[in-house]
The first five atom37 places (N, CA, C, CB, O) and aatype in JSON, in Angstrom:
{
  "aatype": [12, 11, 3, 10, 1, 11, 19, 19, 19, 3, 6, 7, 2, 18, 14, 16, 19, 6, 5, 9, 18, 6, 1, 9, 7, 6, 13, 1, 6, 13, 17, 15, 0, 0, 19, 16, 15, 6, 6, 11, 2, 1, 0, 10, 11, 11, 10, 19, 6, 1, 9, 9, 18, 3, 1, 6, 7, 2, 5, 19, 6, 10, 16, 19, 4, 18, 1],
  "atom_mask": [
    [1, 1, 1, 1, 1],
    [1, 1, 1, 1, 1],
    [1, 1, 1, 1, 1],
    [1, 1, 1, 1, 1],
    [1, 1, 1, 1, 1],
    [1, 1, 1, 1, 1],
    [1, 1, 1, 1, 1],
    [1, 1, 1, 1, 1],
    [1, 1, 1, 1, 1],
    [1, 1, 1, 1, 1],
    [1, 1, 1, 1, 1],
    [1, 1, 1, 0, 1],
    [1, 1, 1, 1, 1],
    [1, 1, 1, 1, 1],
    [1, 1, 1, 1, 1],
    [1, 1, 1, 1, 1],
    [1, 1, 1, 1, 1],
    [1, 1, 1, 1, 1],
    [1, 1, 1, 1, 1],
    [1, 1, 1, 1, 1],
    [1, 1, 1, 1, 1],
    [1, 1, 1, 1, 1],
    [1, 1, 1, 1, 1],
    [1, 1, 1, 1, 1],
    [1, 1, 1, 0, 1],
    [1, 1, 1, 1, 1],
    [1, 1, 1, 1, 1],
    [1, 1, 1, 1, 1],
    [1, 1, 1, 1, 1],
    [1, 1, 1, 1, 1],
    [1, 1, 1, 1, 1],
    [1, 1, 1, 1, 1],
    [1, 1, 1, 1, 1],
    [1, 1, 1, 1, 1],
    [1, 1, 1, 1, 1],
    [1, 1, 1, 1, 1],
    [1, 1, 1, 1, 1],
    [1, 1, 1, 1, 1],
    [1, 1, 1, 1, 1],
    [1, 1, 1, 1, 1],
    [1, 1, 1, 1, 1],
    [1, 1, 1, 1, 1],
    [1, 1, 1, 1, 1],
    [1, 1, 1, 1, 1],
    [1, 1, 1, 1, 1],
    [1, 1, 1, 1, 1],
    [1, 1, 1, 1, 1],
    [1, 1, 1, 1, 1],
    [1, 1, 1, 1, 1],
    [1, 1, 1, 1, 1],
    [1, 1, 1, 1, 1],
    [1, 1, 1, 1, 1],
    [1, 1, 1, 1, 1],
    [1, 1, 1, 1, 1],
    [1, 1, 1, 1, 1],
    [1, 1, 1, 1, 1],
    [1, 1, 1, 0, 1],
    [1, 1, 1, 1, 1],
    [1, 1, 1, 1, 1],
    [1, 1, 1, 1, 1],
    [1, 1, 1, 1, 1],
    [1, 1, 1, 1, 1],
    [1, 1, 1, 1, 1],
    [1, 1, 1, 1, 1],
    [1, 1, 1, 1, 1],
    [1, 1, 1, 1, 1],
    [1, 1, 1, 1, 1]
  ],
  "atom_positions": [
    [[-11.24, -19.64, -5.32], [-12.48, -18.92, -5.12], [-12.36, -17.96, -3.94], [-13.64, -19.91, -4.9], [-12.86, -16.84, -3.98]],
    [[-11.69, -18.41, -2.89], [-11.5, -17.57, -1.71], [-10.73, -16.3, -2.06], [-10.76, -18.35, -0.6], [-11.07, -15.21, -1.6]],
    [[-9.68, -16.44, -2.89], [-8.9, -15.28, -3.32], [-9.75, -14.32, -4.14], [-7.68, -15.72, -4.13], [-9.62, -13.1, -4.01]],
    [[-10.62, -14.84, -4.98], [-11.49, -13.99, -5.8], [-12.45, -13.19, -4.92], [-12.28, -14.83, -6.8], [-12.7, -12.02, -5.19]],
    [[-12.98, -13.82, -3.89], [-13.88, -13.1, -2.98], [-13.14, -11.96, -2.31], [-14.46, -14.06, -1.92], [-13.69, -10.87, -2.14]],
    [[-11.88, -12.2, -1.92], [-11.08, -11.18, -1.27], [-10.88, -9.99, -2.2], [-9.72, -11.75, -0.83], [-10.97, -8.84, -1.77]],
    [[-10.6, -10.24, -3.47], [-10.4, -9.16, -4.44], [-11.67, -8.35, -4.59], [-9.97, -9.72, -5.8], [-11.61, -7.12, -4.62]],
    [[-12.81, -8.99, -4.68], [-14.08, -8.29, -4.82], [-14.35, -7.42, -3.6], [-15.24, -9.28, -5.03], [-14.8, -6.28, -3.75]],
    [[-14.09, -7.93, -2.42], [-14.29, -7.15, -1.19], [-13.34, -5.95, -1.18], [-14.08, -8.03, 0.07], [-13.76, -4.84, -0.86]],
    [[-12.08, -6.17, -1.51], [-11.09, -5.09, -1.5], [-11.46, -3.99, -2.49], [-9.7, -5.64, -1.81], [-11.32, -2.81, -2.18]],
    [[-11.91, -4.36, -3.66], [-12.2, -3.37, -4.69], [-13.45, -2.55, -4.38], [-12.35, -4.04, -6.02], [-13.66, -1.51, -4.99]],
    [[-14.26, -3.0, -3.45], [-15.45, -2.26, -3.09], [-15.18, -1.13, -2.12], [0.0, 0.0, 0.0], [-16.09, -0.35, -1.82]],
    [[-13.96, -1.02, -1.62], [-13.62, -0.02, -0.61], [-12.66, 1.02, -1.18], [-13.0, -0.69, 0.61], [-11.58, 1.24, -0.63]],
    [[-13.06, 1.67, -2.27], [-12.2, 2.69, -2.87], [-12.22, 3.95, -2.01], [-12.66, 3.01, -4.31], [-13.27, 4.37, -1.54]],
    [[-11.03, 4.55, -1.8], [-11.0, 5.81, -1.05], [-11.45, 6.97, -1.93], [-9.58, 6.09, -0.5], [-11.38, 6.9, -3.16]],
    [[-11.89, 8.02, -1.3], [-12.26, 9.23, -2.04], [-10.99, 9.99, -2.4], [-13.23, 10.13, -1.2], [-9.92, 9.7, -1.87]],
    [[-11.11, 10.96, -3.3], [-9.96, 11.77, -3.7], [-9.41, 12.52, -2.49], [-10.37, 12.77, -4.83], [-8.2, 12.65, -2.33]],
    [[-10.31, 13.01, -1.64], [-9.87, 13.73, -0.44], [-9.07, 12.82, 0.48], [-11.08, 14.3, 0.32], [-8.06, 13.23, 1.05]],
    [[-9.51, 11.57, 0.63], [-8.79, 10.62, 1.47], [-7.4, 10.32, 0.9], [-9.59, 9.31, 1.62], [-6.43, 10.18, 1.64]],
    [[-7.32, 10.23, -0.42], [-6.03, 9.97, -1.06], [-5.08, 11.13, -0.81], [-6.21, 9.74, -2.58], [-3.92, 10.92, -0.45]],
    [[-5.56, 12.36, -0.99], [-4.71, 13.54, -0.74], [-4.28, 13.59, 0.72], [-5.46, 14.83, -1.11], [-3.13, 13.94, 1.02]],
    [[-5.17, 13.25, 1.62], [-4.83, 13.25, 3.05], [-3.74, 12.23, 3.35], [-6.08, 12.96, 3.9], [-2.8, 12.53, 4.07]],
    [[-3.87, 11.05, 2.8], [-2.87, 10.0, 3.03], [-1.53, 10.38, 2.44], [-3.35, 8.67, 2.43], [-0.48, 10.11, 3.04]],
    [[-1.54, 10.99, 1.26], [-0.28, 11.42, 0.65], [0.37, 12.5, 1.5], [-0.52, 11.94, -0.79], [1.59, 12.51, 1.68]],
    [[-0.44, 13.42, 2.02], [0.09, 14.46, 2.91], [0.71, 13.87, 4.16], [0.0, 0.0, 0.0], [1.78, 14.3, 4.59]],
    [[0.04, 12.89, 4.76], [0.58, 12.22, 5.95], [1.89, 11.53, 5.6], [-0.44, 11.2, 6.52], [2.87, 11.6, 6.35]],
    [[1.9, 10.85, 4.46], [3.12, 10.16, 4.03], [4.27, 11.14, 3.9], [2.9, 9.42, 2.7], [5.37, 10.88, 4.4]],
    [[4.04, 12.26, 3.23], [5.1, 13.26, 3.03], [5.65, 13.78, 4.35], [4.59, 14.42, 2.19], [6.85, 13.95, 4.51]],
    [[4.74, 14.05, 5.3], [5.18, 14.53, 6.62], [6.06, 13.51, 7.31], [3.97, 14.85, 7.5], [7.15, 13.83, 7.78]],
    [[5.58, 12.26, 7.36], [6.35, 11.21, 8.03], [7.67, 10.94, 7.31], [5.52, 9.92, 8.11], [8.7, 10.77, 7.95]],
    [[7.64, 10.91, 5.96], [8.84, 10.6, 5.19], [9.9, 11.67, 5.37], [8.49, 10.45, 3.69], [11.08, 11.36, 5.53]],
    [[9.5, 12.95, 5.35], [10.48, 14.02, 5.48], [11.09, 14.06, 6.89], [9.84, 15.37, 5.16], [12.22, 14.53, 7.06]],
    [[10.35, 13.58, 7.88], [10.87, 13.56, 9.25], [11.61, 12.25, 9.57], [9.72, 13.75, 10.23], [12.29, 12.16, 10.59]],
    [[11.47, 11.25, 8.71], [12.06, 9.93, 8.98], [13.58, 9.98, 8.86], [11.49, 8.88, 8.01], [14.14, 10.59, 7.95]],
    [[14.21, 9.31, 9.8], [15.66, 9.21, 9.8], [16.08, 7.76, 9.62], [16.26, 9.8, 11.1], [16.95, 7.45, 8.81]],
    [[15.47, 6.87, 10.37], [15.83, 5.46, 10.34], [14.98, 4.69, 9.32], [15.68, 4.84, 11.73], [13.96, 5.19, 8.86]],
    [[15.41, 3.49, 8.99], [14.65, 2.63, 8.08], [13.29, 2.28, 8.67], [15.43, 1.34, 7.78], [12.3, 2.2, 7.95]],
    [[13.24, 2.08, 9.99], [11.98, 1.77, 10.64], [10.98, 2.91, 10.49], [12.21, 1.46, 12.12], [9.79, 2.68, 10.25]],
    [[11.45, 4.13, 10.64], [10.57, 5.3, 10.48], [10.09, 5.43, 9.05], [11.3, 6.58, 10.92], [8.94, 5.8, 8.82]],
    [[10.94, 5.15, 8.08], [10.55, 5.2, 6.67], [9.52, 4.11, 6.36], [11.77, 5.06, 5.76], [8.59, 4.34, 5.6]],
    [[9.69, 2.93, 6.95], [8.71, 1.85, 6.77], [7.35, 2.26, 7.32], [9.2, 0.56, 7.44], [6.32, 1.98, 6.71]],
    [[7.34, 2.91, 8.48], [6.08, 3.38, 9.06], [5.41, 4.41, 8.14], [6.31, 3.99, 10.45], [4.19, 4.42, 8.01]],
    [[6.21, 5.26, 7.53], [5.67, 6.24, 6.59], [5.05, 5.54, 5.39], [6.77, 7.22, 6.13], [3.95, 5.91, 4.96]],
    [[5.72, 4.55, 4.85], [5.19, 3.82, 3.69], [3.89, 3.1, 4.02], [6.22, 2.82, 3.18], [3.03, 2.94, 3.15]],
    [[3.75, 2.66, 5.25], [2.53, 1.96, 5.66], [1.31, 2.89, 5.68], [2.72, 1.35, 7.05], [0.18, 2.43, 5.75]],
    [[1.55, 4.2, 5.61], [0.43, 5.14, 5.49], [-0.2, 5.05, 4.1], [0.91, 6.58, 5.76], [-1.38, 5.38, 3.94]],
    [[0.56, 4.61, 3.1], [0.06, 4.51, 1.73], [-0.19, 3.08, 1.27], [1.04, 5.15, 0.8], [-1.15, 2.82, 0.54]],
    [[0.66, 2.14, 1.7], [0.62, 0.78, 1.2], [0.07, -0.16, 2.27], [2.02, 0.32, 0.75], [0.59, -0.23, 3.38]],
    [[-0.99, -0.89, 1.91], [-1.56, -1.86, 2.83], [-0.75, -3.15, 2.81], [-3.02, -2.16, 2.47], [-0.39, -3.69, 3.86]],
    [[-0.45, -3.65, 1.59], [0.36, -4.85, 1.47], [0.9, -4.95, 0.05], [-0.46, -6.12, 1.84], [0.39, -4.31, -0.87]],
    [[1.94, -5.76, -0.1], [2.53, -6.04, -1.4], [2.45, -7.55, -1.6], [4.0, -5.51, -1.51], [2.92, -8.32, -0.76]],
    [[1.87, -7.95, -2.71], [1.73, -9.36, -3.03], [2.7, -9.67, -4.16], [0.26, -9.73, -3.42], [2.75, -8.95, -5.15]],
    [[3.47, -10.74, -4.0], [4.37, -11.09, -5.08], [4.12, -12.53, -5.52], [5.83, -10.91, -4.65], [3.78, -13.4, -4.72]],
    [[4.29, -12.75, -6.82], [4.14, -14.06, -7.42], [5.45, -14.35, -8.14], [2.9, -14.14, -8.39], [5.8, -13.68, -9.11]],
    [[6.14, -15.35, -7.66], [7.45, -15.66, -8.23], [7.34, -16.95, -9.04], [8.53, -15.8, -7.13], [6.85, -17.97, -8.56]],
    [[7.82, -16.86, -10.27], [7.85, -18.02, -11.14], [9.22, -18.03, -11.82], [6.69, -17.99, -12.19], [9.47, -17.26, -12.75]],
    [[10.09, -18.9, -11.36], [11.46, -18.93, -11.88], [12.18, -17.65, -11.54], [0.0, 0.0, 0.0], [12.26, -17.27, -10.37]],
    [[12.71, -16.98, -12.56], [13.41, -15.71, -12.37], [12.5, -14.51, -12.51], [14.54, -15.6, -13.35], [12.96, -13.37, -12.4]],
    [[11.21, -14.74, -12.74], [10.24, -13.67, -12.91], [9.51, -13.41, -11.59], [9.22, -14.01, -14.02], [9.08, -14.36, -10.93]],
    [[9.37, -12.16, -11.22], [8.61, -11.79, -10.03], [7.58, -10.74, -10.44], [9.55, -11.26, -8.88], [7.93, -9.72, -11.04]],
    [[6.32, -11.0, -10.11], [5.25, -10.05, -10.39], [4.77, -9.47, -9.07], [4.07, -10.72, -11.16], [4.38, -10.2, -8.16]],
    [[4.82, -8.14, -8.96], [4.41, -7.47, -7.73], [3.05, -6.8, -7.93], [5.47, -6.43, -7.3], [2.77, -6.22, -8.98]],
    [[2.22, -6.91, -6.91], [0.95, -6.2, -6.88], [0.93, -5.36, -5.6], [-0.29, -7.19, -6.94], [1.02, -5.9, -4.5]],
    [[0.83, -4.06, -5.76], [0.83, -3.16, -4.6], [-0.63, -2.81, -4.28], [1.69, -1.85, -4.87], [-1.36, -2.31, -5.14]],
    [[-1.04, -3.08, -3.06], [-2.39, -2.77, -2.59], [-2.31, -1.51, -1.73], [-3.03, -3.97, -1.8], [-1.79, -1.54, -0.61]],
    [[-2.82, -0.42, -2.27], [-2.76, 0.85, -1.54], [-3.92, 0.96, -0.55], [-2.8, 2.04, -2.53], [-4.95, 0.31, -0.71]],
    [[-3.72, 1.78, 0.46], [-4.77, 2.0, 1.46], [-5.81, 2.94, 0.92], [-4.19, 2.56, 2.78], [-6.78, 3.26, 1.6]]
  ]
}
């Protein structure tokens, strides 16, 4: 039940189209200037809030939560 509440809260905070374009622009700037893996990770954090994975045997299901 706790996980379901979290999903409902997360889905209520959709970004606007302008916010999405702004975040993509920031990502592109950071990514093109990135040299190290750490810098690339910081760039990705401009777009991705978290990645959730569910592993069952040899199967892995990924859910990407964008900002």
